[in-house]
PLY file of the C-alpha trace (Angstrom):
ply
format ascii 1.0
element vertex 338
property float x
property float y
property float z
element edge 337
property int vertex1
property int vertex2
end_header
-20.62 -12.12 -21.29
-23.12 -11.94 -18.11
-26.84 -11.70 -18.89
-29.20 -9.08 -17.17
-32.86 -10.52 -17.13
-34.38 -7.43 -15.73
-35.76 -5.78 -18.81
-37.36 -2.35 -19.39
-41.20 -1.93 -20.03
-43.04 0.60 -22.23
-39.99 2.56 -23.59
-40.99 2.24 -27.48
-41.56 5.80 -29.26
-45.12 6.60 -28.53
-45.75 4.19 -25.57
-48.92 4.62 -24.06
-47.79 6.43 -21.08
-48.72 9.68 -19.09
-46.07 12.64 -19.44
-43.67 13.03 -16.70
-45.76 16.49 -15.62
-48.87 14.60 -15.42
-47.20 11.79 -13.55
-45.44 14.49 -11.32
-48.83 15.80 -10.23
-50.73 12.39 -9.86
-52.60 11.94 -6.58
-52.05 8.16 -6.71
-48.39 8.77 -6.31
-48.91 9.54 -2.87
-52.18 7.51 -1.71
-51.83 4.70 -4.78
-54.30 3.49 -7.11
-57.88 3.45 -5.67
-60.94 1.21 -6.32
-62.55 2.16 -10.00
-61.52 2.11 -13.33
-57.84 1.29 -14.09
-56.22 3.86 -16.66
-53.79 2.16 -18.61
-51.45 4.89 -19.26
-51.16 5.86 -15.67
-50.13 2.12 -14.92
-47.80 2.01 -17.72
-46.10 5.17 -16.43
-45.71 3.27 -12.99
-44.58 0.21 -14.46
-41.99 1.75 -16.80
-40.33 4.00 -14.10
-39.78 0.72 -12.11
-38.62 -1.30 -15.01
-35.93 1.23 -16.13
-34.46 1.45 -12.62
-34.34 -2.56 -12.26
-32.81 -2.85 -15.90
-30.11 -0.24 -14.99
-29.12 -1.90 -11.61
-29.28 -5.35 -13.42
-27.10 -4.28 -15.94
-24.78 -2.66 -13.57
-24.52 -6.10 -11.88
-23.73 -7.91 -15.03
-21.19 -5.39 -16.14
-19.25 -4.85 -13.11
-19.44 -8.17 -11.17
-19.21 -10.50 -14.15
-22.46 -12.44 -12.75
-25.84 -12.72 -14.23
-28.62 -10.72 -13.13
-31.58 -13.46 -12.71
-35.10 -12.93 -12.08
-35.99 -15.99 -10.30
-37.60 -14.33 -7.44
-35.09 -14.37 -4.93
-32.78 -11.48 -3.62
-29.65 -13.05 -1.99
-27.45 -13.54 -4.91
-28.72 -10.18 -6.61
-27.74 -8.52 -3.30
-24.27 -10.27 -3.08
-23.62 -9.38 -6.72
-24.83 -5.93 -6.40
-22.25 -5.33 -3.64
-19.60 -7.01 -5.65
-20.24 -4.44 -8.87
-20.08 -1.61 -6.10
-16.82 -2.74 -5.12
-15.59 -3.13 -8.32
-16.46 0.34 -9.29
-14.93 1.68 -6.29
-11.88 -0.43 -5.74
-9.99 1.30 -8.72
-10.00 4.59 -6.84
-8.11 3.12 -4.07
-5.47 1.59 -6.84
-6.55 -2.10 -6.24
-3.92 -4.39 -7.30
-4.40 -8.01 -7.93
-2.56 -10.36 -5.56
-2.20 -7.85 -2.58
-2.56 -9.86 0.31
-2.16 -9.94 4.21
-0.77 -13.11 6.02
-0.66 -15.40 3.32
0.91 -19.12 3.88
1.04 -21.89 1.23
2.43 -25.37 2.95
3.03 -28.20 1.27
4.29 -30.53 3.90
4.18 -34.18 4.75
5.32 -37.60 3.43
4.06 -38.79 0.22
1.87 -35.46 0.39
-0.61 -34.28 -2.51
-2.09 -31.35 -0.38
-1.31 -27.89 -0.70
-2.79 -25.72 2.08
-3.38 -21.99 1.21
-4.31 -19.62 4.18
-4.63 -15.83 3.98
-6.54 -13.22 5.83
-7.17 -10.89 3.11
-6.66 -11.21 -0.55
-7.47 -8.95 -3.80
-8.61 -11.02 -6.84
-9.28 -9.63 -10.30
-11.31 -10.47 -13.16
-9.64 -10.60 -16.86
-12.13 -7.62 -17.37
-10.31 -5.56 -14.57
-12.99 -6.14 -11.83
-11.90 -6.44 -8.20
-13.16 -8.56 -5.21
-11.48 -8.72 -1.70
-11.82 -12.34 0.15
-11.06 -12.92 3.63
-10.21 -15.52 5.86
-9.33 -18.41 3.57
-8.44 -21.57 4.53
-8.36 -23.84 1.36
-6.68 -27.39 0.63
-5.85 -28.45 -3.01
-5.44 -32.10 -3.87
-3.03 -32.33 -6.56
-4.09 -36.07 -7.15
-7.95 -34.75 -7.23
-10.12 -34.44 -10.27
-8.51 -32.46 -12.83
-10.67 -29.30 -13.95
-12.38 -29.19 -10.55
-12.10 -26.92 -7.52
-9.45 -27.49 -5.35
-7.49 -29.75 -7.64
-5.26 -29.44 -10.94
-6.90 -26.95 -13.23
-5.76 -28.70 -16.63
-3.57 -31.37 -18.06
-1.92 -34.54 -16.45
0.24 -33.93 -13.43
3.84 -34.06 -14.42
6.93 -35.07 -12.33
9.49 -32.75 -11.43
7.29 -29.73 -12.48
6.35 -26.43 -10.79
2.61 -25.52 -10.53
1.31 -22.09 -9.85
-1.21 -21.64 -7.01
-4.41 -19.79 -7.92
-7.24 -18.65 -5.74
-10.75 -18.06 -7.46
-14.09 -16.61 -6.39
-17.19 -16.88 -8.75
-19.31 -14.21 -6.85
-20.33 -16.59 -4.24
-17.73 -19.23 -3.19
-14.09 -19.17 -3.06
-11.74 -22.22 -4.24
-8.17 -22.61 -5.21
-6.36 -24.65 -8.13
-2.65 -25.44 -9.11
-2.00 -24.67 -12.55
0.91 -24.93 -15.16
0.68 -21.38 -16.12
1.67 -18.11 -14.43
-0.27 -15.87 -16.17
-3.12 -17.68 -18.45
-4.64 -20.23 -15.60
-7.71 -22.30 -16.60
-10.70 -21.60 -14.75
-12.22 -24.60 -12.55
-15.84 -25.58 -13.00
-18.00 -23.14 -11.91
-15.62 -20.37 -11.92
-15.34 -19.10 -15.50
-14.90 -15.40 -15.92
-14.25 -15.39 -12.13
-12.03 -13.44 -9.84
-8.51 -14.71 -9.57
-5.03 -14.28 -8.31
-1.70 -16.11 -8.41
-0.43 -16.51 -4.69
2.82 -18.74 -5.10
3.78 -22.03 -6.51
4.65 -25.75 -5.50
6.69 -28.60 -7.40
6.20 -32.24 -7.64
9.04 -35.04 -7.29
10.59 -37.35 -9.66
8.81 -40.27 -8.50
6.10 -41.85 -10.58
3.63 -40.71 -7.89
4.31 -37.16 -8.27
3.89 -36.33 -4.84
4.47 -32.96 -3.59
8.19 -31.69 -2.66
7.98 -30.42 0.81
7.89 -26.36 0.72
6.53 -23.62 3.03
5.82 -20.29 1.76
5.06 -17.00 3.78
4.19 -14.16 2.02
6.03 -14.35 -1.41
9.34 -15.92 0.01
9.40 -19.75 0.11
11.78 -22.45 1.13
12.24 -26.31 0.91
11.48 -27.98 4.20
14.07 -30.85 4.39
13.11 -34.17 6.25
15.28 -37.32 6.13
12.19 -39.57 5.68
10.62 -37.55 2.93
11.24 -37.24 -0.68
12.76 -33.89 0.39
15.54 -35.15 2.18
17.89 -32.35 1.72
17.97 -29.08 -0.41
18.07 -29.71 -4.32
21.36 -29.64 -5.64
22.02 -26.78 -8.41
25.96 -27.88 -8.91
28.74 -30.01 -7.41
32.38 -30.78 -7.45
35.39 -28.91 -9.03
34.05 -26.74 -12.13
35.20 -23.73 -13.60
37.88 -21.39 -12.51
37.58 -18.92 -9.55
37.71 -15.30 -10.61
38.19 -16.37 -14.36
35.54 -18.70 -15.80
32.25 -19.42 -14.28
30.00 -22.57 -15.21
26.10 -21.96 -16.02
23.72 -24.27 -14.15
20.08 -24.17 -14.90
17.78 -23.59 -11.90
14.70 -24.75 -14.10
12.94 -27.36 -11.85
14.49 -26.02 -8.79
12.66 -22.69 -8.46
9.72 -21.48 -10.28
9.95 -19.22 -13.33
8.27 -16.30 -11.84
11.53 -16.31 -9.09
13.05 -13.03 -8.86
15.51 -13.95 -5.94
16.99 -17.42 -4.79
18.39 -18.44 -1.25
21.57 -20.49 -2.11
23.40 -22.69 -0.24
27.33 -23.24 -0.58
29.15 -26.18 0.95
32.71 -26.16 0.84
35.24 -28.85 1.79
38.24 -28.19 4.00
40.63 -25.78 2.18
38.38 -25.36 -0.80
36.63 -22.29 -2.73
33.67 -21.44 -4.45
31.95 -18.69 -6.19
28.58 -18.06 -7.27
26.88 -15.21 -9.40
23.83 -14.35 -11.08
25.68 -13.70 -14.20
28.75 -15.16 -16.07
30.87 -12.20 -14.95
32.91 -12.94 -11.62
32.24 -10.82 -8.62
35.74 -9.86 -8.74
35.28 -8.08 -12.11
32.10 -6.61 -11.22
29.55 -9.51 -11.43
26.77 -9.62 -8.99
28.01 -12.39 -6.72
30.13 -13.47 -4.07
33.30 -15.93 -3.49
33.82 -18.17 -0.26
37.05 -19.53 0.81
37.10 -22.21 3.42
40.12 -22.58 6.19
40.94 -25.79 7.39
37.39 -27.59 8.10
34.28 -27.48 6.10
32.36 -24.28 5.70
28.62 -23.81 5.04
27.38 -20.56 3.82
24.03 -19.18 2.44
23.65 -16.32 0.07
20.63 -14.59 -1.57
21.24 -13.51 -5.16
18.77 -11.31 -7.25
18.30 -13.54 -10.42
19.28 -12.01 -13.92
17.96 -15.41 -15.44
17.04 -18.90 -14.62
20.82 -19.86 -14.10
23.45 -19.53 -11.67
26.81 -19.23 -12.46
29.48 -21.20 -10.45
33.20 -21.84 -9.91
34.30 -24.32 -7.28
37.54 -26.15 -6.20
36.88 -29.19 -4.15
35.29 -32.44 -5.27
32.88 -32.35 -2.37
31.72 -28.95 -2.77
27.95 -28.22 -3.50
25.64 -25.33 -4.16
22.09 -26.02 -3.33
18.81 -24.21 -3.64
17.17 -23.36 -0.21
14.32 -21.20 -1.77
13.10 -18.21 -3.62
11.23 -15.10 -3.69
8.28 -15.19 -6.07
7.09 -12.09 -8.10
3.60 -11.71 -6.88
0 1
1 2
2 3
3 4
4 5
5 6
6 7
7 8
8 9
9 10
10 11
11 12
12 13
13 14
14 15
15 16
16 17
17 18
18 19
19 20
20 21
21 22
22 23
23 24
24 25
25 26
26 27
27 28
28 29
29 30
30 31
31 32
32 33
33 34
34 35
35 36
36 37
37 38
38 39
39 40
40 41
41 42
42 43
43 44
44 45
45 46
46 47
47 48
48 49
49 50
50 51
51 52
52 53
53 54
54 55
55 56
56 57
57 58
58 59
59 60
60 61
61 62
62 63
63 64
64 65
65 66
66 67
67 68
68 69
69 70
70 71
71 72
72 73
73 74
74 75
75 76
76 77
77 78
78 79
79 80
80 81
81 82
82 83
83 84
84 85
85 86
86 87
87 88
88 89
89 90
90 91
91 92
92 93
93 94
94 95
95 96
96 97
97 98
98 99
99 100
100 101
101 102
102 103
103 104
104 105
105 106
106 107
107 108
108 109
109 110
110 111
111 112
112 113
113 114
114 115
115 116
116 117
117 118
118 119
119 120
120 121
121 122
122 123
123 124
124 125
125 126
126 127
127 128
128 129
129 130
130 131
131 132
132 133
133 134
134 135
135 136
136 137
137 138
138 139
139 140
140 141
141 142
142 143
143 144
144 145
145 146
146 147
147 148
148 149
149 150
150 151
151 152
152 153
153 154
154 155
155 156
156 157
157 158
158 159
159 160
160 161
161 162
162 163
163 164
164 165
165 166
166 167
167 168
168 169
169 170
170 171
171 172
172 173
173 174
174 175
175 176
176 177
177 178
178 179
179 180
180 181
181 182
182 183
183 184
184 185
185 186
186 187
187 188
188 189
189 190
190 191
191 192
192 193
193 194
194 195
195 196
196 197
197 198
198 199
199 200
200 201
201 202
202 203
203 204
204 205
205 206
206 207
207 208
208 209
209 210
210 211
211 212
212 213
213 214
214 215
215 216
216 217
217 218
218 219
219 220
220 221
221 222
222 223
223 224
224 225
225 226
226 227
227 228
228 229
229 230
230 231
231 232
232 233
233 234
234 235
235 236
236 237
237 238
238 239
239 240
240 241
241 242
242 243
243 244
244 245
245 246
246 247
247 248
248 249
249 250
250 251
251 252
252 253
253 254
254 255
255 256
256 257
257 258
258 259
259 260
260 261
261 262
262 263
263 264
264 265
265 266
266 267
267 268
268 269
269 270
270 271
271 272
272 273
273 274
274 275
275 276
276 277
277 278
278 279
279 280
280 281
281 282
282 283
283 284
284 285
285 286
286 287
287 288
288 289
289 290
290 291
291 292
292 293
293 294
294 295
295 296
296 297
297 298
298 299
299 300
300 301
301 302
302 303
303 304
304 305
305 306
306 307
307 308
308 309
309 310
310 311
311 312
312 313
313 314
314 315
315 316
316 317
317 318
318 319
319 320
320 321
321 322
322 323
323 324
324 325
325 326
326 327
327 328
328 329
329 330
330 331
331 332
332 333
333 334
334 335
335 336
336 337
C-alpha cells in the first residue's frame, strides 16, 4: 500500500487554534503576520489549514496513483503522481479498458534472435487496483536472454524451449518498460514496478533448440503471423497435421495447437497444402463441415493446391481429415484476445 508522508497538524480535540470565525476576520490573512508578539493559536490555525490540504492531496496521490507521496523537498515526482491520480479518477468516466491501443506492433525477427521489439503510439495500462494510465510513443526492446526479473527481460522462472511467453508493458509512475511472462493473466512485475500499471499486448514463442531462440513472428494490433525465412529457425510455418488421416465428411482427427499458437488465441490462420488429386478437411470441432461443423473442405484437381483459411477456435485443437501422403495443415498465424 502506498504511503502518504504529508501529515496533519493541530487536529486533536481541544487543539490550540483560533476558531473559524476569528480566523475569517483575522487581518493577518491579508497582510501576513507582522513584527511583534506571535500568537500560537493564530499560527497553529494557519499551519493546520495548510497541513490538512497537503495531507488530503498526498492521500489522493497515494490512493489513486499507487505511488508514495514523499516529503523530500522536491515537487517533480509529486506533480507527476498527482497528474496520474487525477487521470485515474477521470479515466473510468470515459470507460477506460486495459490494453486499448493505437498502432501496436510486436516484432521478433532475426536469425538466432533473442529480442522482442514493441512499438505503440498509445496504450492504456491498469493497476491491479483498477487505476488507469495512458502511455505514449513507446519503443521498447525485450531481451529474452537478459537478467530474469529485471525490466526488458523474462519476468520470472527459466526460459523454456518451444514455449509461448506473453508480452507485458509496465509503468511505475515515472518510467515504462516491458517483459515477457509465462502468464497471460497474473504476470510477475519486474524490479521497480511492483503494483505498477500494466497491460498484456501479445505473445512470442521460443524454438526447440537448447539456445531457446525466438521464432520469427510479427504482430500488428492483435493479429500475429510466423515469418518464414529459410536460413532461420522458422524455415516454414509450423505443421499441425500431415499425411493421410481420418475420413473426409465422416471422422476428423484431433490435432493439438498447443505450442503452435498462444493459449489466448481466438482464431487461427491455417494453411492447407494438398497433393494432386488429394483432399483435406479442417474444422474447429470434431463435427465435419458437411454435417454442420465450423470448417471447410478442399479438393485438389490434377496438380497441387495450397490454400489458407481462418477458423474461429472452439478449443486448442484443430480437427483434420486428409487424403494424400504429402498433404499437410500448417499454422500461419493467430488472432490474440487482447
